[in-house]
C-alpha positions as CSV (number, residue, x, y, z in Angstrom):
1,M,42.9,36.8,27.2
2,L,44.4,39.5,25.1
3,D,45.0,43.2,26.7
4,D,45.5,44.8,23.9
5,D,44.0,45.2,20.1
6,L,43.9,42.1,17.8
7,F,44.4,42.1,14.6
8,I,44.3,39.8,11.6
9,W,45.5,40.3,8.5
10,E,45.8,38.1,4.9
11,D,49.3,36.3,6.0
12,T,47.9,35.7,9.7
13,D,47.7,31.8,11.0
14,L,43.8,31.5,11.5
15,A,44.9,28.9,13.8
16,S,46.9,30.8,15.7
17,V,44.1,33.2,16.9
18,A,41.2,30.4,17.0
19,N,41.7,29.8,20.7
20,I,41.1,33.8,21.7
21,G,38.1,34.6,23.9
22,H,38.5,38.1,25.4
23,V,40.3,41.0,23.3
24,T,40.4,44.1,25.6
25,G,40.6,46.7,22.4
26,D,39.3,46.3,19.1
27,V,39.8,43.7,16.8
28,Y,40.4,44.6,13.0
29,I,40.1,42.2,10.3
30,S,41.5,42.8,6.8
31,L,42.1,39.4,5.3
32,G,42.8,40.6,1.5
33,K,42.8,37.3,-0.6
34,Q,42.3,34.9,2.2
35,D,39.7,32.6,1.2
36,Q,37.6,32.4,4.5
37,A,33.9,33.4,3.9
38,D,32.9,33.9,7.2
39,L,34.1,34.2,10.6
40,S,33.5,31.0,12.2
41,F,37.4,31.0,12.4
42,L,37.0,33.3,16.1
43,R,34.3,31.0,17.2
44,C,35.4,31.1,21.0
45,L,35.7,35.0,20.8
46,H,33.3,35.8,23.6
47,T,34.1,39.6,24.3
48,I,35.2,43.0,22.3
49,G,36.4,45.6,24.6
50,H,35.3,48.3,21.9
51,A,35.3,47.4,18.2
52,L,34.9,45.1,15.5
53,T,35.7,46.1,12.0
54,L,35.9,44.2,9.0
55,D,37.7,45.6,6.4
56,W,39.1,44.6,2.8
57,N,37.7,40.8,2.7
58,D,37.7,40.0,-0.4
59,R,36.5,36.6,-0.1
60,L,34.2,36.8,3.1
61,E,30.6,36.3,2.3
62,T,28.8,36.7,5.5
63,T,29.6,38.1,9.0
64,E,28.2,35.4,10.6
65,G,30.1,32.7,12.6
66,L,31.2,34.6,15.9
67,E,28.5,32.1,17.7
68,N,29.8,32.7,21.3
69,L,29.8,36.5,21.1
70,K,28.1,38.3,24.2
71,S,30.0,42.0,24.7
72,L,30.5,44.4,21.5
73,R,30.3,48.3,21.5
74,A,30.5,49.1,17.8
75,L,30.8,47.0,14.2
76,L,31.8,48.4,11.1
77,V,31.9,46.9,7.9
78,N,33.2,48.4,4.7
79,D,34.9,47.5,1.5
80,N,34.4,44.0,1.3
81,A,34.0,42.9,-1.8
82,N,32.0,40.1,-2.2
83,L,30.2,40.7,1.0
84,R,26.4,39.4,0.5
85,I,25.0,39.7,4.4
86,I,25.3,40.7,7.7
87,A,23.9,38.8,10.3
88,G,24.7,36.7,13.5
89,F,24.4,39.7,16.0
90,E,21.1,38.4,17.2
91,Q,22.6,38.9,20.7
92,F,23.2,42.7,21.1
93,T,20.2,45.0,21.5
94,E,22.7,48.2,22.4
95,L,25.5,49.2,19.9
96,S,27.3,52.6,20.3
97,A,27.8,52.5,16.3
98,V,27.0,50.2,13.2
99,I,28.8,51.9,10.1
100,I,28.6,50.0,6.5
101,S,29.8,51.5,3.8
102,R,31.3,50.0,0.1
103,N,29.9,46.5,0.5
104,P,29.2,46.0,-3.4
105,L,27.8,42.8,-2.9
106,L,25.6,43.4,-0.3
107,E,22.0,42.4,-0.5
108,E,21.0,41.9,3.6
109,I,21.8,43.6,6.5
110,S,20.1,41.4,9.2
111,L,20.1,43.4,12.9
112,D,16.8,43.0,13.9
113,T,17.8,42.3,17.4
114,L,19.1,45.9,17.5
115,Q,16.6,48.3,20.0
116,D,18.9,51.7,20.6
117,V,22.1,52.7,18.7
118,E,23.9,55.9,18.9
119,T,25.2,56.0,15.6
120,L,24.1,53.7,12.5
121,K,25.6,54.9,9.7
122,I,25.1,53.1,5.6
123,G,26.4,53.9,3.4
124,Y,28.8,57.0,2.1
125,C,28.6,60.4,0.1
126,L,31.8,62.6,-1.5
127,E,31.1,65.7,-2.0
128,E,28.3,65.3,-4.8
129,Q,28.3,61.9,-5.5
130,A,27.0,58.7,-4.2
131,M,29.8,56.7,-3.2
132,A,28.3,53.5,-0.7
133,S,28.5,50.8,-3.7
134,H,25.8,49.5,-2.3
135,F,24.1,48.0,-5.7
136,E,22.1,45.4,-4.4
137,L,20.8,47.2,-1.1
138,V,17.4,47.8,-1.9
139,D,15.8,48.3,1.5
140,L,16.9,48.6,5.4
141,S,14.0,46.2,6.5
142,G,16.7,44.1,9.2
143,F,16.3,46.6,11.8
144,S,12.3,46.0,12.8
145,G,13.7,46.1,16.5
146,L,15.2,49.4,16.4
147,R,13.3,51.8,18.9
148,R,15.9,54.6,19.0
149,V,18.7,56.3,17.2
150,K,20.9,59.5,18.2
151,R,22.6,60.4,14.9
152,L,21.2,58.5,11.9
153,T,22.7,58.6,8.3
154,I,21.8,57.0,5.1
155,D,24.4,58.1,2.4
156,G,24.8,57.2,-1.4
157,N,23.2,54.1,-1.7
158,E,22.7,53.6,-4.6
159,G,20.0,50.8,-5.0
160,L,18.4,51.7,-2.3
161,L,14.7,52.2,-2.8
162,S,12.9,52.6,0.4
163,A,13.1,54.1,3.9
164,D,11.3,51.6,5.7
165,V,14.1,52.0,8.6
166,L,12.0,55.3,9.3
167,D,8.7,53.6,9.1
168,I,9.9,50.8,12.0
169,L,11.3,53.7,14.2
170,A,7.9,55.5,14.2
171,A,6.3,51.7,14.6
172,N,8.3,51.2,17.5
173,G,7.4,53.9,19.5
174,D,9.5,55.6,21.1
175,P,8.8,59.5,21.8
176,L,12.0,60.4,20.6
177,P,13.9,58.5,18.2
178,L,16.3,60.1,16.1
179,E,18.2,63.3,17.6
180,R,19.9,64.1,14.1
181,T,19.5,62.4,10.7
182,W,21.1,63.1,7.6
183,I,19.3,61.2,4.1
184,R,21.4,62.4,0.9
185,F,22.3,61.1,-2.8
186,N,20.4,58.1,-2.4
187,P,19.6,58.4,-6.5
188,L,16.6,55.8,-6.4
189,L,14.8,57.1,-2.8
190,S,12.4,59.4,-2.7
191,E,13.2,62.7,-1.1
192,T,9.3,63.4,-0.8
193,L,8.9,60.4,1.0
194,V,11.6,60.7,3.1
195,H,10.5,64.2,4.4
196,E,7.1,63.0,5.1
197,K,8.3,59.9,7.1
198,L,10.4,62.3,9.2
199,N,7.9,64.3,9.7
200,V,5.7,61.6,10.9
201,L,8.6,61.3,13.6
202,G,9.0,64.7,14.5
203,V,12.5,65.2,13.1
204,N,13.2,68.7,12.5
205,N,17.2,68.7,13.0
206,R,17.5,66.7,9.5
207,E,19.9,67.2,6.3
208,V,17.6,65.6,3.0
209,C,18.8,66.4,-0.5
210,G,20.4,65.1,-3.1
211,N,17.9,62.1,-3.1
212,A,15.3,61.1,-6.1
213,E,13.7,64.1,-7.5
214,G,15.1,66.3,-4.7
215,A,16.8,69.4,-3.0
216,L,19.8,70.7,-5.1
217,G,22.9,72.3,-3.5
218,C,24.1,69.2,-1.8
219,F,27.0,68.4,-0.9
220,C,29.0,65.9,1.3
221,L,32.2,66.6,3.2
222,V,34.9,63.9,3.4
223,G,34.4,62.4,6.5
224,D,30.6,63.8,7.1
């Protein structure tokens, strides 16, 4: 057991962390240009006390490989140049946060077992610009089990065509699936359609603007 955070950098010998099973704090992976396409080098890891953060992993193609992971509170996946698939977390039904942005080749998010997420944030926008760098992500259908999200943000996703995650929340039957919603600067996503879906869900606490044919005067603060 590592009674601390675990940091894995570009110069880390991956064999040196292969037998770690329990990390009481966070696991932060930033492999840079190290040639590692998945997370199988941590196949013994079964417990993360808080968050798994994947940032700046240039060769990472999938988040799969954590086959023994049973305990995790949050998942953060940002700035991974060749990441195509977010998957491999089928053992989790609840997470406090899922935050995903700036993965330019990302095609698929497969988190179908998740039912309850406090903060779900897909994308990023800055002032009056889409900045998610999600050019290949056209839908969010990979959340098919989702029943409740406390705070939902879908911002700045350049290729997003569908607000199907809202249909999923409506279909799964939680009477109050959303407390607060931000959907902004998704240039191919119909703003009219988003409002219609939020109306079905009874969501009044919303900020929807800057999407396709949408309301002007939209602004995203740094860190918003």
